[in-house]
Backbone bond lengths (Angstrom), bond angles and torsions (degrees), N, CA, C in turn:
res aa  C-N    CA-C-N  psi(-1)  N-CA   C-N-CA  omega(-1)  CA-C   N-CA-C  phi
1 M - - - 1.453 - - 1.515 109.54 -
2 G 1.300 112.80 153.01 1.444 118.00 -178.93 1.518 112.02 -89.34
3 K 1.297 113.38 -179.15 1.461 119.48 -178.76 1.528 111.86 -65.66
4 V 1.302 117.61 -32.82 1.458 120.75 -176.52 1.529 110.21 -65.95
5 Q 1.351 117.12 -45.07 1.458 120.04 -178.79 1.530 111.14 -65.02
6 D 1.322 117.66 -40.60 1.464 120.50 178.31 1.525 110.93 -62.33
7 H 1.321 115.49 -40.00 1.461 120.17 179.43 1.535 110.62 -64.25
8 K 1.324 116.38 -41.57 1.470 120.13 179.04 1.529 110.91 -66.19
9 R 1.326 116.40 -40.26 1.468 120.32 -179.78 1.529 110.32 -64.08
10 A 1.315 117.72 -41.91 1.465 121.20 179.49 1.527 110.33 -64.85
11 A 1.318 117.65 -39.15 1.459 121.00 178.89 1.528 110.44 -66.43
12 K 1.332 116.19 -37.99 1.466 119.91 -179.95 1.526 110.59 -65.92
13 V 1.317 117.73 -40.79 1.460 121.62 178.82 1.528 110.23 -63.01
14 K 1.317 117.29 -40.07 1.466 120.46 178.30 1.521 111.20 -63.57
15 R 1.344 116.39 -39.47 1.464 119.98 179.80 1.522 111.86 -67.68
16 Q 1.323 117.20 -31.64 1.454 120.89 -175.50 1.517 113.58 -81.81
17 Q 1.306 118.35 -10.50 1.451 120.33 178.54 1.512 109.67 -68.32
18 D 1.314 115.64 140.63 1.455 120.78 179.89 1.519 108.66 -80.03
19 R 1.312 115.96 109.07 1.462 120.30 -179.18 1.514 112.49 -89.41
20 V 1.322 117.05 -13.33 1.457 121.16 179.53 1.528 108.35 -79.50
21 P 1.324 118.84 128.81 1.475 119.22 178.45 1.524 110.25 -64.45
22 E 1.306 115.86 156.11 1.463 120.64 -179.29 1.519 110.38 -56.81
23 K 1.330 114.51 141.55 1.457 118.88 178.94 1.520 108.81 -69.59
24 T 1.298 115.22 127.32 1.451 119.64 177.54 1.520 108.59 -92.83
25 A 1.286 116.26 160.17 1.456 119.64 173.72 1.525 107.57 -61.35
26 H 1.302 116.38 147.67 1.460 119.86 -176.45 1.525 109.72 -59.52
27 P 1.333 117.56 113.88 1.466 119.56 -176.82 1.527 113.15 -73.34
28 D 1.349 117.11 -15.72 1.456 118.79 -178.04 1.523 112.34 -100.36
29 R 1.332 117.55 16.46 1.465 121.85 178.86 1.522 110.74 -120.13
30 L 1.319 114.89 147.54 1.457 121.71 173.63 1.526 107.49 -119.00
31 E 1.310 117.16 120.57 1.462 121.36 179.91 1.529 109.30 -75.74
32 I 1.332 115.54 138.22 1.464 120.65 179.18 1.521 109.66 -135.63
33 A 1.314 115.22 163.22 1.461 122.92 168.22 1.514 106.01 -133.19
34 G 1.319 115.90 144.78 1.452 118.15 -177.12 1.510 112.01 -161.23
35 E 1.323 114.82 -176.64 1.458 121.87 -178.97 1.523 108.95 -122.25
36 I 1.330 116.05 137.68 1.455 121.70 179.09 1.525 108.52 -72.65
37 E 1.319 116.59 126.00 1.466 121.07 178.18 1.517 112.16 -98.68
38 E 1.332 116.54 -38.73 1.456 120.13 -172.89 1.520 109.58 -150.73
39 C 1.334 116.18 141.44 1.459 121.60 174.15 1.524 108.74 -94.43
40 L 1.319 116.28 134.34 1.456 123.09 179.82 1.534 108.61 -119.56
41 P 1.323 118.53 167.42 1.469 120.30 178.69 1.533 112.15 -62.74
42 N 1.330 114.99 160.85 1.472 123.50 175.50 1.532 112.65 60.58
43 T 1.318 116.51 44.10 1.475 123.50 178.71 1.524 112.09 49.78
44 M 1.319 115.90 45.18 1.460 121.12 174.73 1.521 108.37 -114.31
45 F 1.318 116.03 151.63 1.457 122.01 -173.55 1.513 110.26 -142.50
46 R 1.327 115.54 154.88 1.465 121.45 168.72 1.530 106.02 -95.89
47 V 1.320 115.65 123.66 1.462 122.22 -176.15 1.517 109.07 -117.93
48 R 1.348 117.13 124.32 1.461 121.31 174.22 1.527 107.49 -94.28
49 V 1.331 116.19 121.77 1.466 122.06 -175.85 1.524 109.84 -73.80
50 T 1.355 115.97 129.08 1.462 121.04 177.29 1.527 112.03 -110.95
51 E 1.331 116.94 -27.64 1.468 120.95 178.60 1.518 108.86 -136.80
52 S 1.320 115.70 138.05 1.460 120.91 178.67 1.518 109.38 -161.98
53 A 1.328 115.51 156.34 1.464 120.27 175.94 1.528 110.30 -70.72
54 L 1.325 116.97 -29.54 1.461 121.57 177.94 1.523 109.72 -95.94
55 E 1.299 117.41 124.00 1.466 122.07 179.67 1.531 113.27 -58.59
56 P 1.352 119.93 -42.68 1.468 119.17 -177.62 1.535 113.90 -63.59
57 M 1.337 118.00 -18.42 1.465 120.88 -178.88 1.528 111.89 -75.13
58 I 1.331 117.74 -26.41 1.465 121.36 -175.28 1.533 109.01 -65.76
59 G 1.333 114.83 128.55 1.452 121.11 179.86 1.519 114.24 95.06
60 K 1.326 118.31 -13.73 1.460 120.91 179.47 1.523 110.50 -74.44
61 V 1.330 115.77 153.33 1.461 121.99 176.41 1.521 107.87 -105.29
62 L 1.351 115.95 123.09 1.453 121.88 -176.99 1.526 110.23 -113.80
63 L 1.313 116.19 158.89 1.450 122.44 173.38 1.524 107.09 -92.57
64 G 1.332 117.28 115.63 1.451 120.99 -175.09 1.511 112.63 -114.29
65 T 1.337 115.70 146.91 1.461 122.09 174.65 1.515 108.70 -126.72
66 L 1.328 115.93 156.10 1.459 120.24 178.04 1.519 109.45 -73.66
67 A 1.319 116.51 143.78 1.453 121.32 -177.87 1.524 110.59 -118.42
68 G 1.296 115.35 148.68 1.452 124.11 167.77 1.510 116.75 50.79
69 K 1.340 115.79 -119.67 1.461 122.34 -174.64 1.518 111.90 -66.27
70 M 1.338 117.65 -25.89 1.470 119.44 178.61 1.525 109.77 -65.72
71 R 1.300 116.83 -39.15 1.468 120.73 177.58 1.526 109.82 -73.22
72 L 1.326 116.78 -41.80 1.460 121.74 -177.17 1.525 111.75 -61.55
73 Y 1.330 116.78 -46.36 1.462 121.18 -177.53 1.523 113.10 -94.70
74 R 1.307 117.24 8.88 1.468 124.35 176.36 1.536 111.79 51.86
75 I 1.321 115.51 52.27 1.459 121.05 175.80 1.522 107.58 -68.24
76 R 1.319 116.62 125.78 1.464 120.11 -176.51 1.527 110.50 -83.17
77 V 1.305 115.00 134.78 1.459 122.15 178.03 1.523 106.55 -124.64
78 M 1.327 116.08 127.53 1.459 121.57 -176.79 1.526 109.75 -118.51
79 P 1.341 117.79 160.53 1.468 119.62 175.53 1.522 110.86 -58.46
80 G 1.320 116.01 135.19 1.455 121.51 -177.68 1.520 113.24 100.20
81 D 1.329 118.01 -15.14 1.469 121.01 178.77 1.521 110.06 -72.05
82 V 1.319 115.15 145.48 1.457 121.74 175.91 1.525 106.95 -95.11
83 V 1.331 116.72 130.44 1.460 121.49 -176.15 1.521 110.90 -130.86
84 R 1.329 114.51 159.25 1.461 121.91 171.84 1.516 107.74 -115.57
85 G 1.311 116.23 152.84 1.453 120.46 179.37 1.506 110.81 -170.17
86 Y 1.311 114.65 -163.47 1.458 119.32 178.55 1.514 110.38 -143.39
87 V 1.328 114.01 156.00 1.458 123.21 178.52 1.515 107.23 -121.89
88 S 1.326 116.86 136.78 1.456 120.94 175.20 1.527 108.63 -74.69
89 K 1.307 116.33 142.76 1.471 118.24 179.02 1.525 111.52 -71.90
90 Y 1.335 117.38 -9.82 1.454 121.06 179.64 1.527 112.35 -87.51
91 D 1.341 117.69 -27.23 1.462 121.40 178.82 1.519 108.00 -137.26
92 L 1.308 117.08 100.54 1.462 122.16 -175.04 1.521 113.41 -85.57
93 T 1.335 118.02 10.40 1.460 120.58 180.00 1.523 112.30 -103.44
94 K 1.333 118.11 -10.11 1.459 121.78 -177.68 1.517 109.58 -123.90
95 C 1.343 115.37 148.95 1.461 119.27 178.30 1.520 109.75 -138.71
96 K 1.318 115.64 159.65 1.455 122.86 173.83 1.522 107.29 -109.88
97 I 1.318 116.60 130.07 1.459 122.23 -179.65 1.520 107.70 -91.25
98 T 1.341 116.74 122.31 1.459 120.74 -176.24 1.518 113.70 -112.16
99 Y 1.330 118.75 -15.88 1.463 120.39 -174.97 1.520 109.86 -155.88
100 R 1.334 116.26 135.54 1.471 121.41 175.04 1.515 107.31 -105.11
101 I 1.322 116.42 120.51 1.462 121.51 -179.34 1.519 107.72 -82.85
102 N 1.320 115.97 122.59 1.458 121.30 -174.99 1.521 109.57 -85.88
103 T 1.328 116.94 96.94 1.461 121.27 -178.93 1.525 111.62 -91.69
104 R 1.325 117.44 -15.96 1.468 119.88 -177.83 1.528 111.46 -66.54
105 S 1.327 118.40 -38.71 1.456 120.87 -179.79 1.532 110.66 -67.77
106 I 1.329 117.16 -32.91 1.460 120.75 177.61 1.528 109.62 -68.06
107 Q 1.314 116.61 -42.37 1.463 120.86 -178.87 1.529 111.19 -65.59
108 T 1.320 118.49 -40.33 1.464 121.64 -179.17 1.530 111.31 -70.75
109 A 1.333 118.00 -30.87 1.457 121.32 178.64 1.535 110.73 -70.09
110 E 1.333 116.40 -35.13 1.475 120.47 -179.41 1.527 111.48 -73.56
111 A 1.323 118.12 -31.25 1.463 121.88 -175.79 1.507 113.17 -76.44
């Protein structure tokens, strides 16, 4: 190969390098797990926190809303369901519910 092809190949390799730094976990979010206590209008829920990275959050009752695909696909959440979500570090009274943990299938398998 000539000099021109080598030059083009080197330029292509430079373009293909990932210049964007690796995505870090959202530093302004706190992951939580909790249980739905009450259903409210407009897909809002009262969530009692059972697991959190911050100790003071455990046991608190937050106002939760469905997020993203849960709202899009109308995933039903009922009182007593265990859910995962996140809380913004700027407002510790509200949370977004991102996942409903299906405990009913586990209970029926054990019985």
